[in-house]
DSSP file (Angstrom, degrees, kcal/mol; ACC not computed):
  #  RESIDUE AA STRUCTURE BP1 BP2  ACC     N-H-->O    O-->H-N    N-H-->O    O-->H-N    TCO  KAPPA ALPHA  PHI   PSI    X-CA   Y-CA   Z-CA
    1    1 A M              0   0    0      0, 0.0     2,-0.2     0, 0.0     0, 0.0   0.000 360.0 360.0 360.0 139.5  -51.7   29.3   13.3
    2    2 A K        -     0   0    0      1,-0.1     3,-0.0     3,-0.0     0, 0.0  -0.509 360.0-132.4 -77.5 140.4  -52.9   28.1   16.7
    3    3 A E        -     0   0    0     -2,-0.2     2,-0.2     1,-0.1    -1,-0.1  -0.697  30.7-104.0 -90.2 145.3  -56.5   28.1   17.4
    4    4 A P        -     0   0    0      0, 0.0     2,-0.1     0, 0.0    -1,-0.1  -0.488  37.8-115.7 -72.6 141.0  -57.6   29.6   20.7
    5    5 A E        -     0   0    0     -2,-0.2     2,-0.3     1,-0.1     3,-0.0  -0.422  30.5-104.6 -75.3 146.2  -58.5   27.1   23.4
    6    6 A K     >  -     0   0    0      1,-0.1     4,-1.6    -2,-0.1     3,-0.4  -0.565  22.5-136.6 -69.5 134.1  -62.0   27.0   24.6
    7    7 A E  H  > S+     0   0    0     -2,-0.3     4,-2.1     1,-0.2     5,-0.3   0.889 100.5  53.2 -60.7 -44.7  -62.4   28.6   28.0
    8    8 A G  H  > S+     0   0    0      1,-0.2     4,-1.9     2,-0.2    -1,-0.2   0.824 106.8  52.6 -65.1 -29.8  -64.7   25.9   29.4
    9    9 A T  H  > S+     0   0    0     -3,-0.4     4,-2.2     2,-0.2    -1,-0.2   0.922 108.8  48.8 -70.1 -45.0  -62.3   23.1   28.5
   10   10 A K  H  X S+     0   0    0     -4,-1.6     4,-1.8     1,-0.2    -2,-0.2   0.894 114.4  45.3 -65.5 -42.4  -59.3   24.7   30.2
   11   11 A E  H  X S+     0   0    0     -4,-2.1     4,-2.8     2,-0.2    -1,-0.2   0.899 109.4  54.5 -69.1 -38.4  -61.3   25.3   33.4
   12   12 A A  H  X S+     0   0    0     -4,-1.9     4,-2.0    -5,-0.3    -2,-0.2   0.930 107.7  51.2 -61.2 -41.9  -62.8   21.9   33.4
   13   13 A G  H  X S+     0   0    0     -4,-2.2     4,-1.6     1,-0.2    -1,-0.2   0.902 111.9  47.0 -63.1 -39.6  -59.2   20.4   33.2
   14   14 A N  H  X S+     0   0    0     -4,-1.8     4,-2.5     1,-0.2     5,-0.2   0.932 111.3  51.2 -66.1 -46.1  -58.1   22.6   36.2
   15   15 A N  H  X S+     0   0    0     -4,-2.8     4,-2.3     1,-0.2    -1,-0.2   0.837 108.9  49.6 -61.7 -34.3  -61.1   21.7   38.2
   16   16 A S  H  X S+     0   0    0     -4,-2.0     4,-1.7    -5,-0.2    -1,-0.2   0.849 111.5  49.8 -76.5 -32.8  -60.7   18.0   37.8
   17   17 A T  H  X S+     0   0    0     -4,-1.6     4,-2.2    -5,-0.2    -2,-0.2   0.909 111.9  47.8 -65.7 -42.3  -57.1   18.2   38.7
   18   18 A E  H  X S+     0   0    0     -4,-2.5     4,-2.8     1,-0.2    -2,-0.2   0.902 112.2  49.4 -60.3 -43.8  -57.9   20.2   41.8
   19   19 A R  H  X S+     0   0    0     -4,-2.3     4,-2.0    -5,-0.2    -1,-0.2   0.860 109.5  50.4 -73.5 -29.3  -60.6   17.8   42.8
   20   20 A S  H  X S+     0   0    0     -4,-1.7     4,-2.2     2,-0.2    -1,-0.2   0.915 112.8  47.9 -70.5 -40.0  -58.4   14.7   42.4
   21   21 A E  H  X S+     0   0    0     -4,-2.2     4,-2.4     1,-0.2    -2,-0.2   0.953 112.3  48.0 -63.9 -45.0  -55.7   16.4   44.6
   22   22 A F  H  X S+     0   0    0     -4,-2.8     4,-2.6     1,-0.2    -1,-0.2   0.881 110.6  53.6 -56.4 -40.0  -58.3   17.4   47.3
   23   23 A A  H  X S+     0   0    0     -4,-2.0     4,-2.1     2,-0.2    -1,-0.2   0.885 108.9  48.0 -67.1 -37.4  -59.6   13.7   47.1
   24   24 A D  H  X S+     0   0    0     -4,-2.2     4,-2.4     2,-0.2    -2,-0.2   0.948 113.5  47.2 -65.3 -47.7  -56.0   12.4   47.7
   25   25 A I  H  X S+     0   0    0     -4,-2.4     4,-2.4     1,-0.2    -2,-0.2   0.913 111.6  50.2 -60.0 -44.2  -55.5   14.7   50.6
   26   26 A R  H  X S+     0   0    0     -4,-2.6     4,-1.9     1,-0.2    -1,-0.2   0.883 110.8  49.8 -64.6 -38.7  -58.8   13.9   52.1
   27   27 A E  H  X S+     0   0    0     -4,-2.1     4,-2.0     2,-0.2    -1,-0.2   0.900 111.1  48.9 -61.0 -44.2  -58.1   10.2   51.8
   28   28 A K  H  X S+     0   0    0     -4,-2.4     4,-1.8     1,-0.2    -2,-0.2   0.891 111.8  49.6 -68.6 -37.2  -54.7   10.5   53.5
   29   29 A L  H  X S+     0   0    0     -4,-2.4     4,-2.1     1,-0.2    -1,-0.2   0.888 109.1  51.1 -66.8 -37.9  -56.2   12.6   56.3
   30   30 A R  H  < S+     0   0    0     -4,-1.9    -1,-0.2     1,-0.2    -2,-0.2   0.879 112.2  47.6 -68.0 -35.9  -58.9   10.0   56.9
   31   31 A D  H  < S+     0   0    0     -4,-2.0    -1,-0.2     1,-0.2    -2,-0.2   0.833 114.4  46.8 -72.4 -31.4  -56.3    7.2   57.1
   32   32 A A  H  < S+     0   0    0     -4,-1.8    -2,-0.2    -5,-0.1    -1,-0.2   0.816 110.9  50.6 -80.1 -32.3  -54.1    9.2   59.5
   33   33 A L  S  < S-     0   0    0     -4,-2.1     3,-0.1    -5,-0.1    -1,-0.0  -0.843  80.7-124.1-112.3 141.7  -56.7   10.4   62.0
   34   34 A P        -     0   0    0      0, 0.0     5,-0.1     0, 0.0    -3,-0.1  -0.445  47.4 -81.5 -75.5 157.4  -59.3    8.2   63.8
   35   35 A P     >  -     0   0    0      0, 0.0     4,-1.5     0, 0.0     3,-0.3  -0.224  34.2-125.7 -56.1 143.5  -63.0    9.2   63.4
   36   36 A V  H  > S+     0   0    0      1,-0.2     4,-2.1     2,-0.2     3,-0.3   0.912 109.7  57.6 -65.8 -40.3  -64.1   12.0   65.7
   37   37 A G  H  > S+     0   0    0      1,-0.2     4,-0.9     2,-0.2    -1,-0.2   0.846 103.5  54.4 -56.3 -36.7  -67.0    9.9   67.1
   38   38 A Q  H  4>S+     0   0    0     -3,-0.3     5,-1.2     1,-0.2     3,-0.2   0.888 108.1  48.9 -70.7 -36.4  -64.4    7.2   68.2
   39   39 A L  H ><5S+     0   0    0     -4,-1.5     3,-1.3    -3,-0.3    -2,-0.2   0.863 106.0  55.9 -73.1 -31.4  -62.5    9.8   70.2
   40   40 A E  H 3<5S+     0   0    0     -4,-2.1    -1,-0.2     1,-0.3    -2,-0.2   0.772  99.3  62.5 -67.1 -22.6  -65.5   11.2   71.9
   41   41 A N  T 3<5S-     0   0    0     -4,-0.9    -1,-0.3    -3,-0.2    -2,-0.2   0.237 126.8 -94.2 -89.5  16.7  -66.3    7.7   73.2
   42   42 A G  T < 5 +     0   0    0     -3,-1.3    -3,-0.2     1,-0.2    -2,-0.1   0.792  61.6 173.7  83.4  28.5  -63.1    7.5   75.2
   43   43 A A      < -     0   0    0     -5,-1.2     2,-0.2    -4,-0.2    -1,-0.2  -0.412  26.4-127.8 -71.6 150.0  -61.0    5.7   72.6
   44   44 A E        -     0   0    0      1,-0.1    -1,-0.1    -2,-0.1     4,-0.0  -0.551  24.0 -93.8 -98.7 159.8  -57.4    5.3   73.6
   45   45 A L        -     0   0    0     -2,-0.2    -1,-0.1     1,-0.1     3,-0.1  -0.267  37.4-109.3 -67.9 161.4  -54.2    6.3   71.7
   46   46 A R  S    S+     0   0    0      1,-0.2     2,-0.3     2,-0.0    -1,-0.1   0.813  98.5   3.6 -61.7 -32.8  -52.5    3.7   69.6
   47   47 A R  S    S-     0   0    0      0, 0.0     2,-0.4     0, 0.0    -1,-0.2  -0.990  83.4 -97.1-152.7 160.9  -49.6    3.6   72.0
   48   48 A D        -     0   0    0     -2,-0.3     4,-0.3     1,-0.1    -4,-0.0  -0.639  24.6-164.4 -85.2 134.1  -48.6    5.2   75.3
   49   49 A L  S  > S+     0   0    0     -2,-0.4     4,-1.7     1,-0.1     3,-0.3   0.654  71.3  80.7 -89.5 -18.6  -46.4    8.2   75.0
   50   50 A W  H  > S+     0   0    0      1,-0.2     4,-2.5     2,-0.2     5,-0.2   0.892  88.0  54.3 -65.0 -40.2  -45.1    8.4   78.7
   51   51 A P  H  > S+     0   0    0      0, 0.0     4,-2.2     0, 0.0    -1,-0.2   0.898 108.7  50.4 -60.0 -34.1  -42.3    5.7   78.4
   52   52 A D  H  > S+     0   0    0     -4,-0.3     4,-1.9    -3,-0.3    -2,-0.2   0.927 111.0  49.0 -61.3 -44.8  -40.9    7.5   75.4
   53   53 A M  H  X S+     0   0    0     -4,-1.7     4,-2.1     1,-0.2    -1,-0.2   0.909 110.5  50.1 -66.4 -41.3  -40.9   10.8   77.4
   54   54 A L  H  X S+     0   0    0     -4,-2.5     4,-1.9     1,-0.2    -1,-0.2   0.914 111.5  49.6 -64.4 -41.6  -39.2    9.0   80.4
   55   55 A R  H  X S+     0   0    0     -4,-2.2     4,-0.9     1,-0.2    -1,-0.2   0.872 109.9  50.3 -64.8 -35.8  -36.5    7.6   78.1
   56   56 A R  H  < S+     0   0    0     -4,-1.9     3,-0.3     1,-0.2    -1,-0.2   0.864 110.0  49.3 -74.2 -32.8  -35.9   10.9   76.6
   57   57 A L  H  < S+     0   0    0     -4,-2.1    -2,-0.2     1,-0.2    -1,-0.2   0.844 109.2  54.4 -68.7 -31.3  -35.5   12.6   80.1
   58   58 A E  H  < S+     0   0    0     -4,-1.9    -1,-0.2    -5,-0.2    -2,-0.2   0.697  86.4 104.2 -73.8 -22.9  -33.1    9.9   81.1
   59   59 A Q  S  < S-     0   0    0     -4,-0.9     3,-0.1    -3,-0.3    -3,-0.0  -0.217  82.8-101.4 -66.1 152.7  -30.8   10.5   78.1
   60   60 A S        -     0   0    0      1,-0.1    -1,-0.1     3,-0.0     3,-0.1  -0.419  47.1 -93.7 -73.1 153.0  -27.5   12.4   78.7
   61   61 A P        -     0   0    0      0, 0.0    -1,-0.1     0, 0.0     2,-0.1  -0.223  51.9 -82.7 -64.7 157.5  -27.5   16.0   77.7
   62   62 A V        -     0   0    0     -3,-0.1     2,-0.4     1,-0.1    -3,-0.0  -0.378  44.0-138.5 -64.2 134.0  -26.3   17.1   74.3
   63   63 A Q        -     0   0    0     -3,-0.1    -1,-0.1    -2,-0.1    -3,-0.0  -0.814   9.6-134.5 -98.2 134.0  -22.5   17.4   74.1
   64   64 A V        -     0   0    0     -2,-0.4     5,-0.0     1,-0.1     0, 0.0  -0.737  24.3-120.3 -87.5 131.1  -21.0   20.3   72.2
   65   65 A P    >>  -     0   0    0      0, 0.0     4,-1.0     0, 0.0     3,-0.8  -0.298  22.1-114.2 -69.5 158.9  -18.1   19.4   69.8
   66   66 A W  H 3> S+     0   0    0      1,-0.2     4,-2.1     2,-0.2     5,-0.1   0.818 113.2  61.7 -61.0 -36.1  -14.7   21.0   70.4
   67   67 A F  H 3> S+     0   0    0      1,-0.2     4,-2.2     2,-0.2    -1,-0.2   0.794  99.1  56.5 -69.9 -25.5  -14.8   22.9   67.1
   68   68 A D  H <> S+     0   0    0     -3,-0.8     4,-2.0     2,-0.2    -1,-0.2   0.903 109.0  46.8 -67.7 -40.0  -17.9   24.8   68.3
   69   69 A W  H  X S+     0   0    0     -4,-1.0     4,-2.2     2,-0.2    -2,-0.2   0.863 110.4  53.2 -67.7 -37.2  -15.9   26.0   71.3
   70   70 A A  H  X S+     0   0    0     -4,-2.1     4,-2.2     2,-0.2    -2,-0.2   0.916 109.0  48.5 -66.7 -43.2  -13.0   26.9   69.1
   71   71 A L  H  X S+     0   0    0     -4,-2.2     4,-2.4     2,-0.2    -2,-0.2   0.882 109.6  52.6 -62.2 -38.3  -15.3   29.1   66.9
   72   72 A L  H  X S+     0   0    0     -4,-2.0     4,-2.4     1,-0.2    -1,-0.2   0.926 110.5  47.6 -62.3 -41.8  -16.7   30.7   69.9
   73   73 A A  H  X S+     0   0    0     -4,-2.2     4,-2.1     2,-0.2    -2,-0.2   0.875 111.8  49.4 -63.0 -38.4  -13.2   31.6   71.1
   74   74 A I  H  X S+     0   0    0     -4,-2.2     4,-2.4     2,-0.2    -1,-0.2   0.904 111.3  49.6 -67.9 -41.0  -12.1   32.9   67.8
   75   75 A S  H  X S+     0   0    0     -4,-2.4     4,-2.1     1,-0.2    -2,-0.2   0.900 112.0  48.6 -65.6 -40.2  -15.3   35.0   67.6
   76   76 A G  H  X S+     0   0    0     -4,-2.4     4,-1.7     2,-0.2    -1,-0.2   0.898 111.6  48.8 -66.1 -39.5  -14.6   36.4   71.2
   77   77 A A  H  X S+     0   0    0     -4,-2.1     4,-2.6     2,-0.2     5,-0.2   0.895 110.0  52.5 -67.7 -38.1  -11.0   37.2   70.4
   78   78 A A  H  X S+     0   0    0     -4,-2.4     4,-2.2     1,-0.2     7,-0.2   0.900 109.4  49.6 -61.6 -41.7  -12.1   39.0   67.2
   79   79 A A  H  < S+     0   0    0     -4,-2.1    -1,-0.2     2,-0.2    -2,-0.2   0.817 113.8  46.1 -70.7 -28.8  -14.5   41.1   69.2
   80   80 A I  H  < S+     0   0    0     -4,-1.7    -2,-0.2     1,-0.1    -1,-0.2   0.938 121.1  35.3 -75.8 -44.7  -11.9   42.0   71.7
   81   81 A F  H  < S+     0   0    0     -4,-2.6    -2,-0.2     1,-0.3    -3,-0.2   0.701 129.3  33.1 -84.2 -18.9   -9.2   42.8   69.3
   82   82 A F    ><  +     0   0    0     -4,-2.2     3,-2.0    -5,-0.2     4,-0.4  -0.593  63.7 165.7-129.8  68.5  -11.4   44.4   66.5
   83   83 A P  T >  S+     0   0    0      0, 0.0     3,-0.9     0, 0.0    -1,-0.1   0.708  71.4  70.9 -62.5 -18.7  -14.4   46.1   68.4
   84   84 A A  T 3> S+     0   0    0      1,-0.2     4,-0.9     2,-0.2    -5,-0.1   0.712  87.9  65.8 -72.8 -17.0  -15.3   48.0   65.2
   85   85 A L  H <> S+     0   0    0     -3,-2.0     4,-3.2    -7,-0.2     5,-0.3   0.814  85.8  73.3 -75.4 -25.9  -16.5   44.6   63.7
   86   86 A I  H <> S+     0   0    0     -3,-0.9     4,-3.0    -4,-0.4     5,-0.2   0.950  99.9  40.4 -57.2 -54.0  -19.4   44.3   66.4
   87   87 A P  H  > S+     0   0    0      0, 0.0     4,-2.0     0, 0.0    -1,-0.2   0.872 115.5  52.4 -66.2 -31.0  -21.6   47.0   64.8
   88   88 A A  H  X S+     0   0    0     -4,-0.9     4,-1.5     2,-0.2    -2,-0.2   0.941 113.3  43.6 -69.4 -45.2  -20.8   45.8   61.3
   89   89 A L  H  X S+     0   0    0     -4,-3.2     4,-1.0     1,-0.2    -1,-0.2   0.917 112.2  52.3 -64.4 -42.3  -21.8   42.2   62.2
   90   90 A A  H >< S+     0   0    0     -4,-3.0     3,-0.5    -5,-0.3    -1,-0.2   0.898 107.5  54.9 -65.8 -33.5  -24.9   43.3   64.1
   91   91 A Y  H 3< S+     0   0    0     -4,-2.0    -1,-0.2    -5,-0.2    -2,-0.2   0.909 107.7  48.5 -55.6 -43.5  -25.9   45.3   60.9
   92   92 A H  H 3<        0   0    0     -4,-1.5    -1,-0.2     1,-0.3    -2,-0.2   0.568 360.0 360.0 -80.5 -10.9  -25.7   42.2   58.8
   93   93 A L    <<        0   0    0     -4,-1.0    -1,-0.3    -3,-0.5    -2,-0.2   0.482 360.0 360.0 -84.1 360.0  -27.7   40.1   61.1
């Protein structure tokens, strides 16, 4: 027959696990973000973001594949030939 666990032991185990998880998260946040005092003193970013933004603006627009246009055409044709599908599809969305 199993003996009942002591309540204090179970809670202490949970608390130590939670503390270690919080400590890990706290450490990762400290590594990822610079100290607040450093930001207030006019510290600069690790790198300049503007060249990346210009490169992204100069890229060609996204091209839509042919099968997306085909699916759109089939959906339009189905709506024209079977208009009763429109409310049914709208209901399921």
